C-alpha positions as CSV (number, residue, x, y, z in Angstrom):
1,M,-52.3,-38.9,41.2
2,F,-53.2,-39.3,45.0
3,Q,-51.9,-36.3,46.9
4,C,-51.8,-36.4,50.9
5,F,-53.6,-33.5,52.5
6,W,-52.7,-34.1,56.1
7,I,-52.3,-31.0,58.1
8,S,-49.8,-31.3,61.1
9,G,-51.2,-30.3,64.5
10,I,-48.4,-28.2,65.8
11,E,-46.8,-26.4,62.8
12,H,-50.5,-26.1,61.0
13,K,-48.5,-27.4,57.8
14,Q,-50.1,-29.3,54.9
15,C,-48.2,-32.4,53.7
16,D,-47.8,-32.0,49.8
17,Q,-46.6,-35.8,49.2
18,K,-48.1,-37.2,46.0
19,F,-48.4,-41.1,45.0
20,S,-49.0,-43.0,41.9
21,Q,-51.2,-45.5,43.7
22,K,-53.8,-45.4,46.5
23,S,-52.1,-48.2,48.5
24,F,-48.9,-46.0,48.5
25,L,-50.9,-43.2,49.9
26,K,-52.6,-45.2,52.5
27,A,-49.0,-46.6,53.6
28,H,-47.6,-43.1,53.7
29,L,-50.5,-42.1,56.0
30,K,-49.9,-44.9,58.2
31,C,-46.0,-44.5,58.6
32,H,-45.7,-40.7,58.5
33,H,-49.0,-39.3,60.1
34,A,-51.3,-41.6,61.8
35,G,-48.9,-42.8,64.3
36,D,-49.5,-46.6,64.0
37,R,-46.2,-47.8,64.7
38,V,-46.4,-51.5,65.9
39,C,-42.4,-52.6,65.7
40,A,-39.6,-51.4,67.5
41,C,-35.9,-51.8,67.2
42,P,-34.3,-54.0,69.9
43,Y,-31.0,-52.2,69.4
44,C,-32.1,-48.5,69.6
45,G,-35.8,-48.4,70.4
46,T,-36.9,-46.5,67.3
47,F,-40.6,-47.5,66.5
48,L,-41.6,-48.4,62.9
49,A,-44.8,-49.0,61.0
50,N,-44.3,-52.7,60.1
51,T,-41.9,-55.7,60.1
52,T,-40.7,-54.8,56.6
53,K,-39.5,-51.4,57.8
54,L,-38.1,-52.9,60.7
55,S,-35.8,-55.4,58.7
56,D,-34.7,-52.4,56.4
57,H,-33.8,-50.5,59.5
58,V,-31.6,-53.1,61.0
59,H,-29.9,-54.2,57.9
60,R,-29.1,-50.7,56.9
61,R,-26.9,-50.7,60.3
62,Q,-25.0,-53.9,59.6
63,P,-21.6,-54.0,58.4
64,T,-21.3,-54.6,54.7
65,N,-17.7,-55.5,54.2
66,D,-18.2,-59.1,52.9
67,T,-21.4,-58.7,50.8
68,P,-21.6,-59.3,47.2
69,L,-24.3,-56.9,46.7
70,I,-22.7,-53.7,45.2
71,C,-24.1,-51.1,43.3
72,V,-22.3,-50.9,39.9
73,L,-22.8,-47.2,39.6
74,C,-21.3,-45.8,42.9
75,Q,-19.6,-49.0,44.4
76,K,-21.8,-48.8,47.6
77,K,-22.4,-51.8,49.4
78,F,-25.7,-53.4,50.8
79,S,-26.6,-56.3,53.2
80,T,-29.9,-57.3,51.3
81,S,-31.0,-57.3,47.6
82,R,-34.1,-55.3,48.8
83,L,-31.9,-52.3,50.2
84,L,-29.9,-52.4,46.7
85,K,-33.0,-52.2,44.7
86,I,-34.3,-49.3,46.6
87,H,-30.9,-47.7,46.4
88,C,-30.8,-48.2,42.6
89,R,-34.2,-46.5,42.1
90,K,-32.5,-43.4,43.2
91,H,-30.1,-43.6,40.3
92,V,-32.8,-43.7,38.0
93,K,-34.0,-40.3,36.8
94,S,-37.7,-40.6,35.9
95,V,-39.2,-37.2,36.7
96,K,-38.3,-33.9,35.0
97,C,-38.9,-30.3,36.2
98,A,-41.7,-28.6,34.3
99,Y,-39.6,-25.4,34.4
100,C,-36.2,-26.5,33.4
101,D,-34.3,-29.5,32.3
102,V,-33.4,-30.9,35.6
103,V,-34.3,-34.6,36.0
104,M,-35.0,-36.3,39.4
105,D,-35.5,-39.6,40.7
106,C,-39.0,-39.1,42.2
107,A,-42.1,-36.7,42.2
108,S,-41.3,-35.4,45.6
109,A,-37.9,-34.3,44.9
110,V,-38.8,-32.4,41.8
111,S,-41.8,-30.7,43.7
112,K,-39.1,-29.7,46.4
113,H,-36.8,-28.3,43.6
114,M,-39.7,-26.4,42.1
115,K,-40.5,-25.0,45.3
116,I,-37.3,-23.8,46.4
117,V,-35.6,-23.0,43.1
118,H,-38.5,-21.6,40.8
119,A,-41.3,-20.5,43.2
120,R,-38.6,-19.4,45.8
121,I,-41.1,-20.2,48.7
122,R,-39.4,-19.5,52.2
123,T,-41.6,-21.3,54.8
124,E,-38.9,-21.9,57.4
125,K,-38.5,-18.7,59.4
126,C,-35.7,-18.4,61.8
127,P,-37.0,-17.8,65.6
128,N,-34.1,-15.5,66.5
129,C,-33.9,-13.3,63.2
130,D,-36.0,-12.6,60.3
131,Q,-34.3,-15.1,57.9
132,T,-36.2,-17.5,56.2
133,F,-35.4,-20.7,54.3
134,G,-36.8,-23.3,52.0
135,L,-35.7,-26.4,53.9
136,K,-35.8,-27.2,57.7
137,T,-32.2,-28.7,57.2
138,D,-31.0,-25.0,56.0
139,L,-32.6,-23.5,58.9
140,Q,-31.0,-25.8,61.3
141,K,-27.6,-25.0,59.9
142,H,-28.3,-21.3,60.1
143,I,-29.2,-21.4,63.7
144,Y,-26.0,-23.5,64.5
145,A,-23.8,-21.3,62.5
146,I,-25.1,-17.9,63.4
147,H,-27.2,-18.1,66.7
148,K,-25.5,-21.0,68.8
149,T,-22.6,-19.6,70.9
150,E,-20.9,-23.0,71.4
151,P,-20.4,-25.7,68.8
152,Q,-22.8,-28.7,69.4
153,F,-20.9,-31.5,67.7
154,S,-17.6,-32.8,69.4
155,C,-15.0,-35.1,67.9
156,R,-14.7,-38.5,69.1
157,Y,-10.9,-38.7,68.8
158,C,-9.8,-35.1,69.7
159,D,-11.0,-32.1,71.7
160,K,-12.2,-30.3,68.8
161,K,-16.0,-29.1,68.1
162,F,-18.0,-28.1,65.1
163,R,-21.2,-26.3,64.5
164,W,-22.5,-28.7,61.7
165,E,-22.4,-32.3,61.8
166,K,-21.1,-32.4,58.3
167,Q,-18.2,-30.6,59.5
168,L,-17.7,-33.2,62.1
169,R,-17.9,-36.2,59.8
170,G,-15.3,-34.5,57.5
171,H,-12.9,-33.9,60.3
172,E,-13.4,-37.5,61.8
173,K,-12.1,-39.0,58.4
174,T,-8.8,-37.2,59.1
175,H,-8.3,-39.4,62.0
176,S,-8.6,-42.8,59.7
177,D,-5.6,-44.5,58.6
178,D,-6.6,-44.5,54.8
179,Y,-7.5,-40.7,55.1
180,T,-6.5,-38.9,51.8
181,P,-6.6,-35.1,52.1
182,T,-7.3,-34.7,48.4
183,P,-9.4,-37.5,47.2
184,Y,-11.2,-36.0,44.2
185,L,-9.3,-36.7,41.1
186,C,-9.5,-34.9,37.6
187,H,-9.5,-37.2,34.6
188,K,-8.2,-34.7,32.2
189,C,-5.1,-33.4,34.3
190,P,-3.2,-34.2,37.5
191,M,-5.2,-31.9,39.7
192,K,-6.6,-33.3,43.0
193,Y,-9.3,-31.5,45.0
194,K,-10.7,-31.6,48.7
195,N,-14.1,-31.9,47.8
196,G,-16.3,-32.2,44.8
197,S,-17.4,-28.7,44.5
198,S,-13.8,-27.6,44.0
199,L,-13.4,-30.1,41.4
200,S,-16.5,-29.1,39.6
201,R,-15.5,-25.6,39.5
202,H,-12.0,-26.8,37.9
203,F,-13.8,-28.6,35.3
204,I,-15.9,-25.6,34.5
205,S,-13.1,-23.0,34.5
206,Q,-10.2,-24.8,33.2
207,H,-11.6,-27.5,30.7
208,N,-14.8,-25.8,29.7
209,L,-16.8,-29.0,30.5
210,P,-20.5,-28.3,30.3
211,L,-22.8,-29.7,32.9
212,P,-24.7,-33.0,31.6
213,A,-28.0,-32.4,30.0
214,G,-30.8,-32.9,32.5
215,F,-28.6,-32.2,35.6
216,N,-27.7,-29.3,37.7
217,R,-24.3,-30.6,39.0
218,F,-21.5,-33.2,38.4
219,Q,-21.6,-36.2,40.0
220,Y,-18.7,-38.4,41.3
221,K,-18.2,-42.0,42.5
222,K,-15.9,-43.6,44.7
223,C,-13.7,-46.0,43.0
224,H,-12.1,-49.2,44.6
225,D,-8.8,-47.4,45.3
226,G,-10.7,-44.8,47.5
227,F,-10.4,-41.7,45.2
228,Y,-13.4,-40.2,43.7
229,R,-13.9,-39.7,40.0
230,L,-16.5,-38.1,37.6
231,Q,-19.5,-40.3,37.3
232,T,-19.9,-40.9,33.6
233,S,-22.9,-43.1,33.4
234,R,-26.4,-41.8,34.3
235,C,-29.8,-43.7,34.4
236,I,-32.9,-42.0,32.7
237,S,-36.1,-43.5,32.0
238,K,-37.2,-44.0,28.5
239,N,-40.2,-41.7,28.6
240,V,-38.0,-38.9,30.1
241,V,-35.3,-39.3,27.1
242,E,-38.2,-39.2,24.4
243,A,-39.4,-36.0,26.0
244,L,-36.1,-34.4,26.0
245,P,-34.7,-33.3,22.8
246,F,-31.7,-31.9,24.2
247,M,-30.5,-35.3,25.1
248,I,-29.4,-35.9,21.6
249,I,-25.7,-35.1,21.3
250,S,-24.6,-33.0,18.4
251,L,-21.7,-33.8,16.1
252,K,-19.9,-30.6,17.5
253,T,-20.5,-31.6,21.0
254,F,-19.3,-35.3,20.4
255,E,-16.1,-34.0,18.5
256,R,-15.4,-32.0,22.0
257,L,-16.0,-35.2,24.1
258,K,-13.7,-37.1,21.9
259,S,-10.8,-35.2,23.3
260,I,-11.7,-36.3,26.8
261,R,-9.9,-39.5,27.8
262,T,-13.2,-41.1,29.3
263,F,-14.9,-40.7,26.3
264,S,-12.1,-42.0,23.8
265,T,-13.4,-43.8,20.6
266,S,-10.5,-46.1,20.5
267,S,-11.3,-49.8,20.9
268,V,-9.9,-51.5,23.9
269,R,-9.0,-55.1,22.9
270,R,-10.5,-57.3,25.3
271,I,-8.6,-61.0,25.3
272,L,-11.1,-62.5,27.5
273,S,-14.9,-62.2,28.1
274,Q,-16.6,-61.1,31.1
275,E,-17.7,-64.7,32.2
276,F,-14.2,-66.1,32.0
277,Q,-13.6,-64.2,35.2
278,L,-15.9,-66.6,37.1
279,N,-16.8,-64.1,39.7
280,N,-20.1,-65.8,40.7
281,E,-18.3,-69.0,41.2
282,W,-15.5,-67.4,43.2
283,Q,-17.9,-65.6,45.6
284,N,-19.2,-69.0,46.4
285,R,-16.3,-70.0,48.6
286,H,-17.8,-67.5,51.5
287,I,-20.6,-69.9,51.6
288,A,-18.2,-72.8,52.3
289,L,-16.0,-71.0,54.3
290,K,-19.0,-70.0,56.5
291,E,-19.6,-73.7,57.4
292,L,-16.4,-73.8,59.0
293,N,-17.4,-71.2,61.7
294,L,-14.2,-69.1,61.5
295,G,-15.9,-65.9,62.3
296,G,-15.4,-62.6,60.2
297,D,-12.6,-62.1,57.9
298,Y,-10.8,-59.7,60.1
299,E,-11.2,-61.7,63.2
300,W,-9.9,-64.9,61.5
301,I,-7.0,-63.1,60.1
302,A,-6.0,-61.7,63.7
303,A,-6.4,-65.3,65.1
304,V,-3.9,-66.7,62.4
305,H,-1.5,-64.1,63.2
306,K,-1.7,-64.9,67.0
307,K,-0.9,-68.4,66.4
308,F,2.6,-67.3,65.0
309,V,3.4,-65.0,68.2
310,G,6.1,-66.3,70.4
311,G,7.4,-69.0,67.9
312,G,4.3,-70.7,67.4
313,K,2.9,-71.5,64.0
314,A,-0.3,-71.8,61.9
315,S,-1.3,-74.8,59.5
316,A,-1.5,-74.2,55.9
317,V,-5.4,-74.6,56.1
318,D,-5.5,-71.6,58.5
319,V,-3.7,-69.4,56.2
320,D,-5.5,-70.6,53.4
321,A,-8.7,-69.7,55.0
322,A,-7.6,-66.2,55.9
323,T,-6.5,-65.7,52.3
324,C,-9.8,-67.0,50.8
325,L,-11.8,-64.7,53.2
326,S,-10.0,-61.7,52.4
327,E,-11.7,-59.0,50.3
328,E,-10.6,-55.6,51.3
329,S,-7.2,-53.7,50.1
330,D,-6.3,-53.0,53.9
331,Q,-6.0,-56.8,54.3
332,L,-3.3,-57.3,51.7
333,E,-0.3,-56.5,53.9
334,D,-1.7,-58.9,56.7
335,I,-2.2,-61.8,54.2
336,L,1.3,-61.4,52.7
337,E,2.7,-61.4,56.1
338,L,0.9,-64.8,56.8
339,V,2.2,-66.4,53.6
340,Y,5.6,-65.2,54.1
341,K,5.6,-66.7,57.8
342,L,4.2,-69.9,56.7
343,R,6.9,-70.2,54.0
344,H,9.6,-70.2,56.9
345,T,8.0,-72.9,58.7
346,E,8.2,-76.7,58.4
347,N,4.6,-76.6,57.0
348,A,5.8,-74.5,53.8
349,A,5.2,-77.6,51.5
350,D,1.6,-77.9,52.7
351,L,0.6,-74.6,51.0
352,L,-2.8,-74.8,49.4
353,P,-3.2,-74.2,45.8
354,S,-6.3,-72.1,46.7
355,T,-4.2,-70.0,48.7
356,E,-2.1,-69.2,45.7
357,Y,-5.2,-68.5,43.5
358,A,-7.2,-66.3,46.2
359,L,-3.9,-64.2,46.6
360,Y,-3.5,-63.3,43.1
361,R,-7.3,-62.8,42.7
362,L,-7.1,-60.3,45.8
363,F,-4.1,-58.5,43.8
364,L,-6.1,-58.2,40.6
365,K,-9.2,-56.9,42.4
366,H,-7.4,-53.9,44.3
367,N,-4.9,-53.4,41.3
368,A,-1.9,-54.2,43.7
369,H,0.5,-54.0,41.1
370,E,3.7,-53.8,43.6
371,E,2.6,-56.3,46.0
372,L,2.0,-58.5,43.0
373,F,5.6,-58.3,41.8
374,K,7.0,-58.6,45.3
375,V,5.6,-62.1,45.4
376,L,6.2,-63.1,41.9
377,N,9.8,-61.9,42.1
378,D,10.8,-63.7,45.4
379,P,9.7,-67.2,45.0
380,I,12.1,-68.1,47.7
381,N,10.5,-66.4,50.5
382,Y,7.0,-66.8,49.2
383,G,6.7,-69.8,47.1
384,V,3.2,-68.6,45.4
385,F,2.6,-69.1,41.8
386,P,-0.3,-68.6,39.6
387,N,-2.2,-71.2,37.9
388,Y,-3.3,-71.4,34.4
389,H,-6.6,-69.5,35.0
390,V,-5.4,-66.7,37.2
391,S,-2.3,-66.3,34.6
392,A,-4.8,-65.7,31.9
393,L,-6.7,-63.1,34.0
394,L,-3.3,-61.2,34.7
395,L,-2.2,-61.0,31.2
396,S,-5.7,-59.9,30.0
397,H,-5.8,-57.2,32.9
398,Y,-2.3,-55.7,31.8
399,I,-3.1,-56.2,27.9
400,K,-6.4,-54.3,28.6
401,A,-4.6,-51.6,30.4
402,K,-2.1,-51.3,27.3
403,N,0.6,-52.3,29.9
404,Y,2.6,-54.3,27.7
405,P,6.1,-54.5,29.6
406,T,4.1,-56.1,32.6
407,A,2.1,-58.3,30.5
408,A,5.5,-59.5,28.8
409,K,7.1,-60.0,32.2
410,I,4.3,-62.3,33.4
411,A,4.6,-64.2,30.2
412,S,8.3,-64.7,30.8
413,I,7.6,-66.0,34.3
414,L,5.3,-68.5,32.6
415,F,8.1,-69.4,30.3
416,Q,10.6,-69.7,33.3
417,Q,7.9,-72.2,35.0
418,E,7.5,-73.7,31.6
419,M,3.7,-73.7,31.9
420,F,3.1,-74.8,28.4
421,D,0.2,-77.2,28.7
422,N,-2.7,-74.9,27.6
423,K,-2.6,-73.7,24.0
424,F,-4.9,-70.8,24.6
425,L,-2.7,-69.2,27.5
426,N,0.4,-70.0,25.3
427,L,-1.3,-67.7,22.7
428,I,-2.0,-64.8,25.1
429,A,1.5,-64.8,26.5
430,F,2.9,-65.1,22.8
431,Y,0.7,-61.8,22.1
432,S,2.0,-60.1,25.0
433,L,5.6,-60.7,24.0
434,I,5.1,-59.6,20.4
435,K,3.1,-56.5,21.7
436,F,6.1,-55.7,24.0
437,C,8.8,-56.0,20.9
438,E,6.6,-53.8,18.6
439,L,6.9,-50.8,21.3
440,P,9.4,-48.0,20.7
441,A,13.0,-48.7,22.0
442,E,12.6,-46.5,24.9
443,E,9.5,-48.1,26.1
444,R,10.9,-51.7,26.0
445,I,12.0,-51.8,29.5
446,F,11.2,-53.7,32.9
447,D,11.1,-51.1,35.5
448,E,12.4,-51.5,39.0
449,I,8.9,-52.8,40.0
450,I,8.4,-55.7,37.8
451,Q,11.8,-56.8,37.6
452,K,14.1,-57.0,40.7
453,R,17.4,-55.6,40.3
454,I,20.7,-57.3,41.8
455,V,22.3,-55.1,43.9
456,T,26.1,-55.6,45.0
457,I,26.5,-54.5,48.6
458,D,29.9,-54.1,50.2
459,E,30.7,-56.6,52.9
460,D,31.9,-53.7,55.1
461,D,28.5,-52.0,55.0
462,I,26.6,-55.2,56.2
463,N,25.0,-55.0,59.8
464,E,24.9,-58.7,61.1
465,D,22.3,-57.7,63.4
466,D,20.0,-56.9,60.8
467,L,20.7,-60.5,59.0
468,R,18.0,-63.1,59.3
469,T,18.9,-66.6,59.2
470,M,17.1,-68.8,56.8
471,K,15.6,-72.1,58.5
472,F,16.1,-74.0,55.1
473,P,19.4,-73.8,53.2
474,F,19.1,-72.6,49.7
475,L,22.0,-73.5,47.5
476,K,22.3,-71.2,44.5
477,N,23.7,-72.8,41.3
478,R,27.4,-71.4,40.7
479,Y,26.7,-71.6,37.2
480,F,24.7,-69.5,34.8
481,D,21.7,-71.7,33.7
482,E,20.3,-69.3,31.1
483,H,17.0,-69.9,32.4
484,F,16.2,-68.8,36.1
485,D,19.4,-66.5,35.8
486,L,18.0,-64.4,33.0
487,V,17.4,-60.9,34.4
488,E,18.4,-58.8,31.4
489,T,15.4,-57.6,29.6
490,N,16.0,-58.5,26.1
491,A,17.6,-61.9,26.8
492,L,14.6,-62.7,29.1
493,V,11.9,-61.7,26.4
494,G,14.0,-63.4,23.5
495,K,14.2,-66.7,25.1
496,S,10.5,-66.6,26.1
497,L,9.6,-65.8,22.6
498,E,11.7,-68.5,21.3
499,W,9.9,-71.3,23.6
500,F,6.5,-69.9,23.1
501,G,7.0,-70.1,19.3
502,R,8.3,-73.5,19.7
503,E,5.1,-74.7,21.5
504,L,2.8,-73.0,18.9
505,Q,4.9,-74.0,15.8
506,S,2.4,-76.6,14.7
507,S,-0.7,-74.5,14.7
508,M,0.9,-71.2,13.4
509,D,1.6,-70.0,9.8
510,Q,5.4,-70.6,9.1
511,G,5.9,-67.2,8.0
512,I,4.8,-65.8,11.8
513,V,7.0,-68.6,13.2
514,F,10.1,-67.1,10.8
515,N,9.3,-63.6,12.0
516,V,9.3,-64.5,15.6
517,Q,12.7,-66.5,15.1
518,I,14.3,-63.1,13.6
519,L,12.9,-61.1,16.9
520,A,14.1,-63.8,19.2
521,C,17.7,-63.8,17.8
522,L,17.8,-59.9,17.8
523,L,16.9,-60.0,21.6
524,R,19.4,-62.6,22.3
525,E,22.1,-60.8,20.4
526,N,22.6,-63.6,18.2
527,Y,23.5,-61.6,15.1
528,A,25.2,-64.0,13.0
529,E,21.9,-66.4,13.0
530,L,20.0,-63.2,12.3
531,E,21.8,-62.5,9.2
532,K,21.3,-66.1,8.0
533,L,17.5,-65.8,8.6
534,L,17.4,-62.7,6.8
535,S,19.2,-64.1,3.8
536,V,16.2,-66.6,3.3
537,G,14.0,-63.7,1.8
538,V,10.8,-64.5,3.8
539,E,8.1,-61.9,3.9
540,L,8.5,-59.7,7.0
541,S,6.0,-58.0,9.2
542,S,6.4,-54.3,9.2
543,S,6.3,-54.3,12.9
544,V,9.3,-56.8,13.0
545,V,11.2,-54.7,10.3
546,S,10.7,-51.5,12.4
547,A,11.9,-53.3,15.3
548,V,15.2,-54.9,13.9
549,R,16.0,-51.7,12.0
550,G,15.9,-49.6,15.1
551,H,17.8,-51.9,17.2
552,L,20.4,-52.4,14.8
553,E,20.7,-48.6,14.1
554,G,21.2,-48.0,18.0
555,L,23.8,-50.5,18.0
556,I,25.8,-48.8,15.1
557,S,25.6,-45.5,16.7
558,K,27.2,-46.7,19.7
559,L,30.4,-48.0,17.5
560,P,33.4,-45.3,17.5
561,E,33.4,-43.6,14.3
562,E,37.3,-43.9,13.8
563,S,37.8,-46.7,11.5
564,R,34.1,-47.7,11.7
565,E,34.2,-49.4,8.3
566,E,36.8,-51.9,9.4
567,N,34.8,-52.9,12.4
568,E,33.3,-56.3,11.9
569,Q,30.4,-55.6,14.2
570,F,29.9,-52.6,11.7
571,K,29.9,-54.9,8.9
572,L,27.6,-57.5,10.3
573,F,24.9,-54.9,11.5
574,S,25.3,-53.3,8.0
575,A,24.7,-56.5,6.1
576,C,21.7,-57.3,8.3
577,I,20.0,-53.8,7.6
578,A,20.8,-54.3,3.8
579,K,19.1,-57.8,3.8
580,L,16.3,-56.5,6.0
581,E,15.4,-53.7,3.4
582,A,15.8,-56.3,0.6
583,S,13.1,-58.5,2.1
584,P,9.4,-58.3,1.1
585,I,7.4,-56.4,3.7
586,S,3.7,-57.1,4.9
587,E,2.1,-53.9,6.2
588,K,0.1,-56.0,8.8
589,P,1.5,-56.0,12.1
590,I,2.3,-59.5,13.6
591,S,0.5,-58.6,16.7
592,D,-2.8,-58.3,14.8
593,I,-2.0,-61.9,13.2
594,I,-1.7,-63.3,16.6
595,F,-4.7,-61.5,17.9
596,T,-7.0,-63.0,15.0
597,K,-5.7,-66.1,16.0
598,I,-6.7,-65.7,19.7
599,E,-10.2,-64.6,18.6
600,E,-10.5,-67.8,16.7
601,L,-9.5,-70.0,19.7
602,Q,-11.2,-67.8,22.3
603,R,-14.5,-69.7,22.8
604,E,-12.9,-73.3,23.1
605,G,-9.9,-71.9,25.0
606,E,-12.0,-70.1,27.5
607,K,-14.3,-73.1,27.9
608,E,-11.4,-75.4,28.6
609,L,-10.0,-73.3,31.3
610,M,-13.2,-72.3,32.8
611,E,-14.1,-76.1,33.2
612,E,-10.8,-76.9,34.6
613,Q,-11.0,-74.1,37.4
614,R,-14.6,-75.1,38.3
615,V,-13.4,-78.6,39.1
616,L,-10.5,-77.1,41.0
617,F,-13.1,-74.7,43.1
618,K,-15.0,-77.8,43.8
619,N,-12.0,-79.8,44.8
620,W,-10.6,-76.8,47.0
621,G,-13.8,-76.7,49.0
622,Q,-13.6,-80.6,49.6
623,E,-10.1,-80.6,50.4
624,R,-10.3,-77.8,52.9
625,K,-13.1,-79.4,54.8
626,E,-10.9,-82.6,54.8
627,F,-8.0,-80.6,56.1
628,V,-9.9,-78.9,58.8
629,R,-11.2,-82.2,60.0
630,L,-7.7,-83.8,60.1
631,Q,-6.3,-80.7,61.8
632,A,-9.3,-81.0,64.5
633,E,-8.3,-84.9,64.9
634,R,-4.7,-83.9,65.4
635,V,-5.5,-81.4,68.0
636,N,-7.9,-83.8,69.9
637,L,-5.1,-86.6,69.9
638,K,-2.6,-83.9,71.3
639,L,-5.1,-83.0,74.1
640,K,-5.4,-86.9,74.7
641,I,-1.9,-87.4,75.0
642,E,-1.5,-84.4,77.4
643,E,-4.4,-85.8,79.6
644,I,-2.4,-89.2,79.6
645,K,0.8,-87.7,80.5
646,A,-0.9,-85.7,83.3
647,E,-2.6,-88.9,84.4
648,I,0.6,-90.8,84.6
649,Q,2.3,-88.2,86.4
650,K,-0.6,-88.2,88.9
651,K,-0.1,-91.9,89.4
652,H,3.5,-91.6,89.8
653,E,3.2,-89.0,92.6
654,E,0.5,-91.3,94.2
655,K,2.9,-94.2,94.1
656,E,5.6,-92.2,95.7
657,K,3.1,-91.3,98.7
658,L,2.2,-94.9,99.1
659,F,5.7,-96.4,99.1
660,F,7.4,-93.1,101.0
661,F,8.3,-95.1,104.2
662,E,9.9,-98.3,102.3
663,N,11.7,-95.8,100.1
664,R,12.6,-93.4,103.2
665,V,16.3,-94.5,103.2
666,N,16.8,-94.1,99.5
667,W,15.2,-90.5,99.9
668,E,17.6,-89.6,102.9
669,D,20.5,-90.8,101.1
670,R,19.5,-88.6,97.9
671,A,19.2,-85.6,100.4
672,A,22.7,-86.3,101.9
673,E,24.2,-86.5,98.7
674,K,22.7,-83.2,97.5
675,D,23.6,-81.5,100.9
676,K,27.1,-82.7,100.5
677,L,27.5,-81.7,96.8
678,F,26.2,-78.1,97.9
679,E,28.9,-77.9,100.3
680,E,31.5,-79.0,98.0
681,F,30.4,-76.2,95.4
682,N,30.5,-73.6,97.9
683,L,33.9,-74.7,99.3
684,D,35.2,-74.6,95.7
685,K,33.8,-71.1,95.1
686,K,35.9,-69.8,97.9
687,D,39.1,-71.1,96.4
688,E,40.1,-68.7,94.0
689,S,43.6,-70.3,93.0
690,I,42.1,-72.6,90.6
691,T,41.3,-71.6,86.9
692,E,37.9,-71.5,85.4
693,S,38.5,-74.7,83.2
694,E,39.8,-76.5,86.4
695,Y,36.9,-75.3,88.5
696,A,34.4,-76.5,85.7
697,K,35.9,-79.8,85.5
698,T,35.8,-80.4,89.1
699,M,32.0,-79.5,89.2
700,F,31.5,-81.8,86.4
701,E,32.9,-84.8,88.0
702,K,31.2,-84.0,91.5
703,A,27.7,-83.9,89.7
704,L,28.4,-86.9,87.8
705,K,29.2,-89.2,90.8
706,P,25.8,-89.3,92.3
707,I,24.2,-89.9,88.9
708,Q,26.5,-92.9,88.4
709,R,25.8,-94.3,92.0
710,V,22.0,-94.4,91.2
711,S,22.6,-96.0,88.1
712,N,24.7,-98.7,89.6
713,S,22.1,-99.3,92.2
């Protein structure tokens, strides 16, 4: 180890920094003690030791909204890969304290810890009292809190002042639009807290959670939704782990951790691999969009909004660029409004498929559940539909979250759009519907978010001022089509099962097809056909038997008890149950059989969809460039037309000037006609004996006479 022994000239304090290499010590001396600073920041004037330090200094102050460089542990964004690497080193705990189990990221941090916690060295003395402190920052806080009469830090948005800068930063957050007073969430109960220390006390006192081995406090990370949650991933170097026997989790500790949701041992089924998301390929769109010189994402979105102001309109490629540029959750509402406005113009048919894809990727990124179904359930006003690749992503997202009603709803939308061209996607949608049918009866519902409810409104309650007239007429079919008109949950899922089962019939075992037909008849309330199918005696899955029995018993309980034995429905339901119980039963749920089939086809199915989507990415970029070129040509042509019109008008005015004396008589006659007409109008206004209709007729005839004379001449 190489230690710095530099003694400062003013405070006479020795530097205690240690370094593993001599070159690091030299760089430290040059940067911190020798004063050899050869670079200066052009923005703030700060002097730095070399160009690398200057580059880091400038990039740290650049906005990082659209950068793909994100720390996977804390979600912090960086403008360069070097800054990300420097930051990631802080997460790796590589040095252990010699007196306790605390592990830190560097030797200087451990040295400071030992000095303050174990040696209790207090070298920072307050000039106003006898208090001493281990850190200079603690001394400054003490001076501001105790000895300063007036607060030093003022808020930029209001008149409040604070003694500490940390207090000021916390207060200024309350002025932001996305401010949340309690952003720290407990993962074991619904409690929320204002800061991490309060949540840490809650963990220890209410849930008896021990501090992680090697750490002196809980750590939290900011998630995509803006809330802070417990950081469950830690990075510890191999040599430290080998030197820490306490890091081995005992069986007793493991059993305690199993009760925590974060450490659940139940496996989460992943329908799709991580590579299937094509994150890198999707991020490459920003490179193509930069070539269009649109500016920043927020600036371009605002510019497109301005095009719609005052009855104007933006083109489909304008909206597409805004949607593809968007990355942040606060841009969702603006993008939805742009898509809605485009839909209500004559350019609605020009909507680009890349716009649809980008919008659904944005929904997935920010888990925008309500916004997703706002668009899916309103095709008239938005007209945005998912393609095969993003449909698979949506299904996988909700299956992984075990939100089977939502996954089944998306599968039913694919059925209504008749998207059956991809066998692998058909299997995933089929699996979603089967998992939905295997849920308990009380959970087999589509809530008000994922299923739009039809509300009947009394005509007397309608305020005509609030009504908006559609620019394009929409003629609703007067007859029930049993397809797009299906809104009842069981009927929609039942027909979706029937159609997907028909598409997969050739590649599925006939026993599975038979089980699916039984579920479809049950959900579509075709009980006569259900009885016929149960009479065949084919082996039934235990999950199908449970679903059918529970549904039929629920229907029987709703029948009136009086003369129930003579009720035809009771006889039919009872016959179905009897035949159900007589059928051979397989204990394996039908969803497990479908999932096994998905795993068999996963590699080929993912490869096919990924290749198709990569081709689309390439084509979308080329099409967007061509559309922008055509749009620029159209604007140039429009400007040339305006110039030609202006030139024609100018020539016309010059002609009038040149031939003014030749046409003098005509001009005088026109002026006389106007004066005469004006006098007649005034005379008729004074005559109040005629009616409004007679007055209007007289004025029209008089105004028409000079026009007729000019045309005749």
